[in-house]
KOLTORPA-92433 format. One line per field, with one value per residue: residue in three letters; chain; x, y, z of N, C-alpha, C, CB in turn. Coordinates in steps of 0.05 Angstrom, whole numbers, plus 5000, padded with zeros to 4 digits. Glycine has a CB too. Example, Ala and Ser with C-alpha at 12.3 -4.5 7.8 and 13.67 -1.06 7.14 Angstrom:
BEGIN
r [ALA, SER]
c [A, A]
npx [5264, 5257]
npy [4886, 4955]
npz [5156, 5142]
capx [5246, 5273]
capy [4910, 4979]
capz [5156, 5143]
cpx [5264, 5258]
cpy [4934, 5001]
cpz [5156, 5157]
cbpx [5226, 5282]
cbpy [4911, 4988]
cbpz [5181, 5114]
//
This chain:
BEGIN
r [UNK, UNK, UNK, UNK, UNK, UNK, UNK, UNK, UNK, UNK, UNK, UNK, UNK, UNK, UNK, UNK, UNK, UNK, UNK, UNK, UNK, UNK, UNK, UNK, UNK, UNK, UNK, UNK, UNK, UNK, UNK, UNK, UNK, UNK, UNK, UNK, UNK, UNK, UNK, UNK, UNK, UNK, UNK, UNK, UNK, UNK, UNK, UNK, UNK, UNK, UNK, UNK, UNK, UNK, UNK, UNK, UNK, UNK, UNK, UNK, UNK, UNK, UNK, UNK, UNK, UNK, UNK, UNK, UNK, UNK, UNK, UNK, UNK, UNK, UNK, UNK, UNK, UNK, UNK, UNK, UNK, UNK, UNK, UNK, UNK, UNK, UNK, UNK, UNK, UNK, UNK, UNK, UNK, UNK, UNK, UNK, UNK, UNK, UNK, UNK, UNK, UNK, UNK, UNK, UNK, UNK, UNK, UNK, UNK, UNK, UNK, UNK, UNK, UNK, UNK, UNK, UNK, UNK, UNK, UNK, UNK, UNK, UNK, UNK, UNK, UNK, UNK, UNK, UNK, UNK, UNK, UNK, UNK, UNK, UNK, UNK, UNK, UNK, UNK, UNK, UNK, UNK, UNK, UNK, UNK, UNK, UNK, UNK, UNK, UNK, UNK, UNK, UNK, UNK, UNK, UNK]
c [A, A, A, A, A, A, A, A, A, A, A, A, A, A, A, A, A, A, A, A, A, A, A, A, A, A, A, A, A, A, A, A, A, A, A, A, A, A, A, A, A, A, A, A, A, A, A, A, A, A, A, A, A, A, A, A, A, A, A, A, A, A, A, A, A, A, A, A, A, A, A, A, A, A, A, A, A, A, A, A, A, A, A, A, A, A, A, A, A, A, A, A, A, A, A, A, A, A, A, A, A, A, A, A, A, A, A, A, A, A, A, A, A, A, A, A, A, A, A, A, A, A, A, A, A, A, A, A, A, A, A, A, A, A, A, A, A, A, A, A, A, A, A, A, A, A, A, A, A, A, A, A, A, A, A, A]
npx [4308, 4313, 4267, 4255, 4215, 4204, 4165, 4130, 4092, 4076, 4111, 4153, 4195, 4221, 4217, 4234, 4285, 4307, 4301, 4335, 4385, 4391, 4391, 4437, 4475, 4470, 4488, 4541, 4560, 4561, 4515, 4474, 4450, 4420, 4389, 4337, 4306, 4248, 4199, 4141, 4080, 4033, 3991, 3958, 3974, 4018, 4026, 4061, 4096, 4163, 4216, 4220, 4253, 4291, 4304, 4324, 4369, 4401, 4413, 4440, 4483, 4510, 4529, 4491, 4447, 4380, 4318, 4265, 4192, 4136, 4090, 4031, 4021, 4002, 3958, 3979, 4033, 4047, 4048, 4086, 4135, 4191, 4209, 4180, 4184, 4166, 4168, 4151, 4110, 4056, 4054, 4067, 4021, 3983, 4002, 3997, 3941, 3926, 3941, 3957, 3992, 4060, 4103, 4155, 4138, 4158, 4184, 4227, 4275, 4282, 4321, 4368, 4357, 4355, 4409, 4432, 4447, 4417, 4364, 4322, 4259, 4222, 4228, 4233, 4190, 4218, 4193, 4165, 4202, 4250, 4295, 4332, 4385, 4390, 4351, 4375, 4420, 4396, 4372, 4418, 4442, 4400, 4393, 4442, 4440, 4394, 4410, 4451, 4421, 4389, 4428, 4446, 4398, 4393, 4441, 4481]
npy [6214, 6205, 6185, 6142, 6121, 6073, 6061, 6015, 5972, 5917, 5910, 5873, 5872, 5924, 5965, 5938, 5926, 5977, 5994, 5956, 5967, 6022, 6024, 5995, 6029, 6074, 6053, 6043, 6095, 6112, 6132, 6103, 6108, 6153, 6154, 6116, 6065, 6039, 5999, 5994, 5971, 5991, 5959, 5900, 5851, 5816, 5815, 5800, 5765, 5744, 5782, 5783, 5729, 5745, 5797, 5785, 5755, 5792, 5830, 5799, 5781, 5828, 5835, 5850, 5844, 5824, 5818, 5832, 5835, 5837, 5891, 5932, 5999, 6051, 6103, 6125, 6120, 6165, 6204, 6186, 6180, 6217, 6223, 6200, 6157, 6146, 6092, 6092, 6130, 6116, 6100, 6148, 6178, 6150, 6160, 6216, 6219, 6200, 6241, 6293, 6286, 6289, 6278, 6287, 6277, 6245, 6226, 6169, 6172, 6226, 6260, 6241, 6254, 6310, 6319, 6309, 6258, 6219, 6211, 6180, 6168, 6133, 6073, 6012, 5954, 5895, 5847, 5827, 5823, 5806, 5840, 5851, 5868, 5915, 5946, 5947, 5978, 6028, 6036, 6039, 6086, 6124, 6120, 6138, 6192, 6209, 6202, 6240, 6287, 6285, 6289, 6341, 6369, 6361, 6375, 6334]
npz [4968, 4899, 4853, 4798, 4744, 4694, 4637, 4599, 4554, 4572, 4614, 4612, 4576, 4551, 4592, 4641, 4624, 4620, 4673, 4700, 4675, 4686, 4743, 4752, 4728, 4761, 4809, 4795, 4790, 4841, 4864, 4887, 4936, 4931, 4885, 4856, 4816, 4783, 4748, 4705, 4673, 4621, 4615, 4641, 4624, 4636, 4691, 4750, 4725, 4708, 4676, 4604, 4571, 4533, 4550, 4600, 4585, 4555, 4594, 4632, 4600, 4599, 4649, 4688, 4740, 4748, 4778, 4780, 4777, 4734, 4736, 4740, 4719, 4763, 4786, 4832, 4824, 4794, 4833, 4868, 4842, 4816, 4764, 4706, 4654, 4588, 4543, 4491, 4444, 4451, 4504, 4528, 4515, 4546, 4598, 4600, 4595, 4644, 4676, 4725, 4789, 4813, 4782, 4732, 4669, 4610, 4545, 4543, 4512, 4506, 4532, 4509, 4456, 4461, 4474, 4426, 4413, 4387, 4339, 4344, 4372, 4396, 4434, 4406, 4410, 4430, 4437, 4394, 4351, 4369, 4375, 4417, 4429, 4400, 4426, 4477, 4466, 4456, 4506, 4539, 4519, 4527, 4582, 4603, 4586, 4612, 4666, 4668, 4662, 4709, 4747, 4736, 4747, 4802, 4824, 4832]
capx [4313, 4302, 4254, 4252, 4198, 4204, 4139, 4124, 4065, 4072, 4131, 4170, 4217, 4235, 4219, 4252, 4313, 4316, 4304, 4359, 4409, 4393, 4399, 4466, 4490, 4469, 4506, 4569, 4568, 4561, 4491, 4454, 4436, 4406, 4371, 4328, 4288, 4228, 4186, 4113, 4068, 4007, 3971, 3962, 3978, 4040, 4030, 4073, 4115, 4191, 4222, 4223, 4279, 4310, 4313, 4342, 4395, 4418, 4423, 4459, 4507, 4524, 4536, 4471, 4428, 4352, 4299, 4239, 4168, 4118, 4068, 4016, 4023, 3980, 3956, 3997, 4060, 4051, 4053, 4109, 4160, 4199, 4212, 4166, 4194, 4151, 4185, 4142, 4089, 4030, 4057, 4065, 3993, 3970, 4011, 3984, 3913, 3923, 3945, 3962, 4017, 4083, 4125, 4162, 4132, 4169, 4194, 4252, 4298, 4282, 4346, 4387, 4350, 4364, 4438, 4441, 4458, 4400, 4339, 4302, 4242, 4209, 4244, 4216, 4185, 4232, 4175, 4156, 4223, 4274, 4318, 4339, 4410, 4384, 4337, 4395, 4437, 4380, 4369, 4443, 4445, 4379, 4398, 4464, 4431, 4376, 4425, 4465, 4401, 4381, 4451, 4445, 4374, 4395, 4468, 4493]
capy [6195, 6211, 6160, 6142, 6099, 6068, 6050, 6004, 5960, 5894, 5910, 5849, 5875, 5949, 5980, 5925, 5929, 6004, 5994, 5941, 5981, 6047, 6019, 5987, 6054, 6091, 6041, 6047, 6122, 6117, 6147, 6084, 6117, 6178, 6150, 6089, 6062, 6017, 5998, 5986, 5969, 6004, 5938, 5879, 5825, 5799, 5821, 5778, 5749, 5754, 5795, 5766, 5715, 5761, 5819, 5773, 5747, 5815, 5842, 5780, 5783, 5854, 5835, 5864, 5827, 5835, 5798, 5845, 5822, 5856, 5904, 5952, 6027, 6061, 6132, 6131, 6123, 6193, 6219, 6176, 6181, 6243, 6222, 6178, 6156, 6129, 6080, 6100, 6151, 6106, 6101, 6176, 6186, 6138, 6175, 6242, 6215, 6196, 6268, 6297, 6276, 6307, 6268, 6298, 6256, 6250, 6203, 6159, 6181, 6255, 6272, 6233, 6271, 6337, 6320, 6304, 6231, 6203, 6223, 6160, 6177, 6110, 6049, 5992, 5931, 5871, 5824, 5817, 5819, 5796, 5858, 5859, 5882, 5943, 5960, 5951, 6001, 6052, 6038, 6048, 6115, 6139, 6120, 6156, 6219, 6215, 6206, 6266, 6308, 6283, 6300, 6370, 6379, 6358, 6381, 6310]
capz [4947, 4873, 4843, 4769, 4735, 4666, 4630, 4572, 4552, 4590, 4635, 4612, 4557, 4550, 4618, 4660, 4615, 4628, 4702, 4707, 4666, 4700, 4770, 4750, 4722, 4785, 4829, 4785, 4794, 4869, 4872, 4894, 4960, 4925, 4862, 4852, 4793, 4782, 4722, 4705, 4647, 4618, 4615, 4662, 4610, 4647, 4720, 4766, 4710, 4705, 4651, 4580, 4571, 4518, 4567, 4621, 4573, 4548, 4619, 4643, 4583, 4605, 4678, 4703, 4754, 4748, 4788, 4782, 4766, 4720, 4750, 4724, 4726, 4779, 4790, 4854, 4813, 4785, 4857, 4883, 4826, 4807, 4735, 4694, 4627, 4570, 4523, 4464, 4443, 4462, 4533, 4536, 4514, 4569, 4621, 4599, 4600, 4673, 4686, 4754, 4800, 4815, 4765, 4706, 4650, 4584, 4530, 4554, 4496, 4503, 4539, 4488, 4433, 4468, 4474, 4399, 4411, 4370, 4330, 4350, 4395, 4409, 4438, 4394, 4428, 4420, 4441, 4368, 4331, 4383, 4372, 4445, 4428, 4391, 4448, 4498, 4458, 4461, 4535, 4549, 4511, 4540, 4611, 4609, 4582, 4634, 4691, 4666, 4669, 4738, 4762, 4733, 4761, 4831, 4832, 4842]
cpx [4298, 4292, 4247, 4235, 4199, 4179, 4139, 4097, 4061, 4091, 4147, 4195, 4232, 4238, 4235, 4281, 4324, 4320, 4330, 4384, 4413, 4403, 4429, 4484, 4492, 4488, 4535, 4578, 4567, 4537, 4468, 4438, 4419, 4385, 4363, 4308, 4270, 4217, 4158, 4103, 4041, 3985, 3977, 3967, 3997, 4044, 4040, 4094, 4143, 4194, 4225, 4251, 4300, 4321, 4332, 4369, 4412, 4429, 4445, 4485, 4523, 4530, 4516, 4450, 4401, 4333, 4271, 4217, 4150, 4096, 4055, 4021, 3998, 3980, 3976, 4026, 4067, 4056, 4079, 4136, 4165, 4201, 4198, 4172, 4178, 4170, 4177, 4119, 4063, 4031, 4055, 4036, 3978, 3977, 3998, 3954, 3907, 3926, 3951, 3988, 4039, 4106, 4130, 4158, 4143, 4176, 4222, 4276, 4299, 4309, 4368, 4383, 4361, 4394, 4449, 4453, 4442, 4377, 4316, 4285, 4230, 4229, 4226, 4213, 4198, 4215, 4168, 4178, 4250, 4299, 4327, 4366, 4406, 4370, 4357, 4412, 4422, 4377, 4395, 4447, 4425, 4384, 4420, 4456, 4412, 4391, 4440, 4445, 4393, 4404, 4452, 4421, 4378, 4424, 4482, 4518]
cpy [6204, 6185, 6163, 6117, 6097, 6053, 6040, 5989, 5938, 5892, 5884, 5852, 5902, 5962, 5965, 5926, 5956, 6005, 5980, 5956, 6007, 6044, 6011, 6012, 6071, 6079, 6046, 6075, 6131, 6132, 6129, 6092, 6142, 6175, 6121, 6088, 6038, 6017, 5988, 5984, 5983, 5984, 5918, 5852, 5806, 5803, 5796, 5762, 5761, 5768, 5774, 5753, 5731, 5785, 5808, 5766, 5771, 5829, 5824, 5781, 5808, 5857, 5849, 5844, 5840, 5813, 5809, 5828, 5844, 5866, 5925, 5980, 6035, 6092, 6141, 6135, 6151, 6212, 6212, 6178, 6210, 6245, 6197, 6178, 6136, 6118, 6086, 6119, 6141, 6106, 6130, 6186, 6175, 6153, 6202, 6241, 6211, 6222, 6269, 6286, 6296, 6300, 6285, 6274, 6263, 6224, 6195, 6170, 6211, 6268, 6265, 6249, 6299, 6340, 6315, 6277, 6213, 6220, 6204, 6170, 6154, 6087, 6026, 5968, 5906, 5845, 5811, 5810, 5810, 5814, 5869, 5874, 5911, 5959, 5965, 5975, 6027, 6057, 6049, 6078, 6132, 6141, 6139, 6185, 6227, 6219, 6233, 6289, 6308, 6295, 6331, 6382, 6380, 6363, 6357, 6303]
cpz [4921, 4861, 4813, 4762, 4705, 4659, 4602, 4573, 4573, 4613, 4636, 4593, 4561, 4578, 4639, 4651, 4623, 4658, 4711, 4700, 4682, 4729, 4771, 4746, 4747, 4806, 4820, 4790, 4823, 4879, 4881, 4919, 4956, 4902, 4861, 4828, 4796, 4753, 4725, 4676, 4645, 4617, 4637, 4649, 4624, 4677, 4734, 4751, 4711, 4679, 4628, 4580, 4554, 4534, 4589, 4609, 4567, 4573, 4631, 4627, 4588, 4635, 4696, 4714, 4754, 4757, 4791, 4769, 4755, 4739, 4733, 4736, 4742, 4780, 4812, 4845, 4805, 4809, 4870, 4868, 4817, 4777, 4725, 4664, 4610, 4548, 4495, 4466, 4455, 4492, 4543, 4536, 4538, 4594, 4623, 4604, 4630, 4687, 4716, 4763, 4800, 4796, 4740, 4686, 4622, 4570, 4542, 4538, 4493, 4510, 4520, 4463, 4438, 4467, 4446, 4395, 4392, 4360, 4334, 4374, 4410, 4411, 4427, 4413, 4416, 4424, 4414, 4348, 4343, 4380, 4399, 4446, 4420, 4413, 4471, 4491, 4462, 4491, 4548, 4543, 4526, 4570, 4619, 4607, 4604, 4660, 4691, 4673, 4698, 4755, 4760, 4749, 4791, 4841, 4845, 4827]
cbpx [4303, 4323, 4229, 4279, 4169, 4229, 4117, 4147, 4061, 4072, 4118, 4154, 4207, 4220, 4191, 4243, 4314, 4295, 4280, 4359, 4407, 4367, 4382, 4470, 4478, 4440, 4501, 4570, 4550, 4585, 4482, 4466, 4456, 4426, 4385, 4315, 4304, 4206, 4202, 4096, 4064, 4008, 3970, 3937, 3989, 4065, 4003, 4052, 4107, 4211, 4249, 4218, 4276, 4296, 4289, 4328, 4390, 4402, 4400, 4448, 4499, 4508, 4562, 4456, 4437, 4344, 4308, 4239, 4153, 4106, 4077, 3986, 4026, 3981, 3928, 3995, 4064, 4028, 4030, 4105, 4159, 4226, 4242, 4134, 4223, 4128, 4187, 4134, 4085, 4025, 4083, 4082, 3980, 3978, 4042, 3989, 3902, 3944, 3920, 3940, 4025, 4093, 4120, 4192, 4101, 4194, 4197, 4253, 4296, 4260, 4354, 4386, 4320, 4354, 4449, 4461, 4458, 4390, 4341, 4315, 4221, 4185, 4252, 4227, 4154, 4258, 4150, 4138, 4227, 4281, 4311, 4341, 4430, 4366, 4314, 4413, 4445, 4352, 4362, 4466, 4441, 4352, 4404, 4488, 4418, 4356, 4445, 4476, 4376, 4376, 4478, 4441, 4350, 4386, 4469, 4474]
cbpy [6166, 6226, 6153, 6141, 6102, 6051, 6071, 5984, 5948, 5869, 5915, 5825, 5874, 5968, 5985, 5896, 5925, 6025, 5979, 5914, 5987, 6062, 5997, 5967, 6069, 6092, 6010, 6041, 6141, 6132, 6164, 6058, 6122, 6199, 6160, 6077, 6060, 6020, 5981, 6006, 5940, 6021, 5923, 5878, 5831, 5805, 5831, 5761, 5747, 5730, 5812, 5782, 5687, 5772, 5833, 5748, 5732, 5835, 5846, 5751, 5781, 5877, 5848, 5886, 5820, 5846, 5788, 5872, 5806, 5843, 5916, 5946, 6045, 6050, 6141, 6109, 6104, 6203, 6216, 6148, 6162, 6250, 6221, 6179, 6149, 6145, 6050, 6075, 6161, 6077, 6088, 6194, 6175, 6108, 6178, 6256, 6191, 6176, 6284, 6285, 6251, 6306, 6240, 6309, 6251, 6268, 6209, 6129, 6168, 6267, 6263, 6202, 6271, 6345, 6299, 6325, 6218, 6178, 6231, 6132, 6196, 6101, 6044, 5983, 5927, 5868, 5832, 5837, 5845, 5769, 5881, 5835, 5868, 5942, 5942, 5926, 5999, 6049, 6010, 6032, 6118, 6127, 6092, 6150, 6223, 6191, 6183, 6271, 6305, 6254, 6288, 6378, 6361, 6331, 6405, 6286]
cbpz [4955, 4854, 4859, 4755, 4745, 4657, 4634, 4563, 4525, 4575, 4662, 4603, 4528, 4533, 4629, 4664, 4584, 4619, 4715, 4694, 4636, 4699, 4783, 4727, 4699, 4796, 4830, 4755, 4778, 4877, 4849, 4898, 4983, 4917, 4836, 4877, 4767, 4804, 4702, 4722, 4640, 4592, 4587, 4680, 4582, 4632, 4733, 4775, 4680, 4708, 4653, 4554, 4560, 4492, 4581, 4632, 4547, 4531, 4639, 4644, 4554, 4595, 4681, 4686, 4782, 4721, 4816, 4770, 4788, 4695, 4777, 4724, 4701, 4807, 4797, 4876, 4789, 4769, 4876, 4891, 4802, 4820, 4727, 4700, 4626, 4556, 4528, 4447, 4415, 4452, 4542, 4517, 4488, 4572, 4622, 4573, 4584, 4684, 4681, 4770, 4786, 4843, 4757, 4705, 4648, 4586, 4500, 4552, 4469, 4521, 4568, 4483, 4428, 4496, 4493, 4391, 4438, 4384, 4300, 4356, 4385, 4393, 4468, 4367, 4430, 4434, 4456, 4355, 4316, 4374, 4352, 4463, 4409, 4365, 4459, 4501, 4428, 4448, 4548, 4536, 4481, 4535, 4621, 4590, 4555, 4638, 4695, 4637, 4651, 4746, 4752, 4703, 4754, 4839, 4852, 4842]
//
């Protein structure tokens, strides 16, 4: 099983949106038995909480079910996941500071950048400005590019 982890600050907005969308995309492509995703936060602010209502709404409006709960990133995650994706530069710095592990650590939008789909590097936090639709569009683009790379990497 190929394991993917999305990381943001509190694990209630961006990373659960990416987790929900990515798992939905994986199921749609028939790879649900080969690839799975989870999400975590760099802080413990919201541990145990459901995703932000804005994230829940945008996923629901797009036919995506999500019931995950916020959790904090652990050192063990870097050993257990194959791909660890930072939603912004501060998350990438935190992941690199943790060092070690077997995971390929990178920015979430890196594959979309490499494919020439966007020049945006950070997924902005909609917690403060309620731009959940904009974040969803970035998550959609980034997830598709990431899945394309995983399929290339693993001949799937």
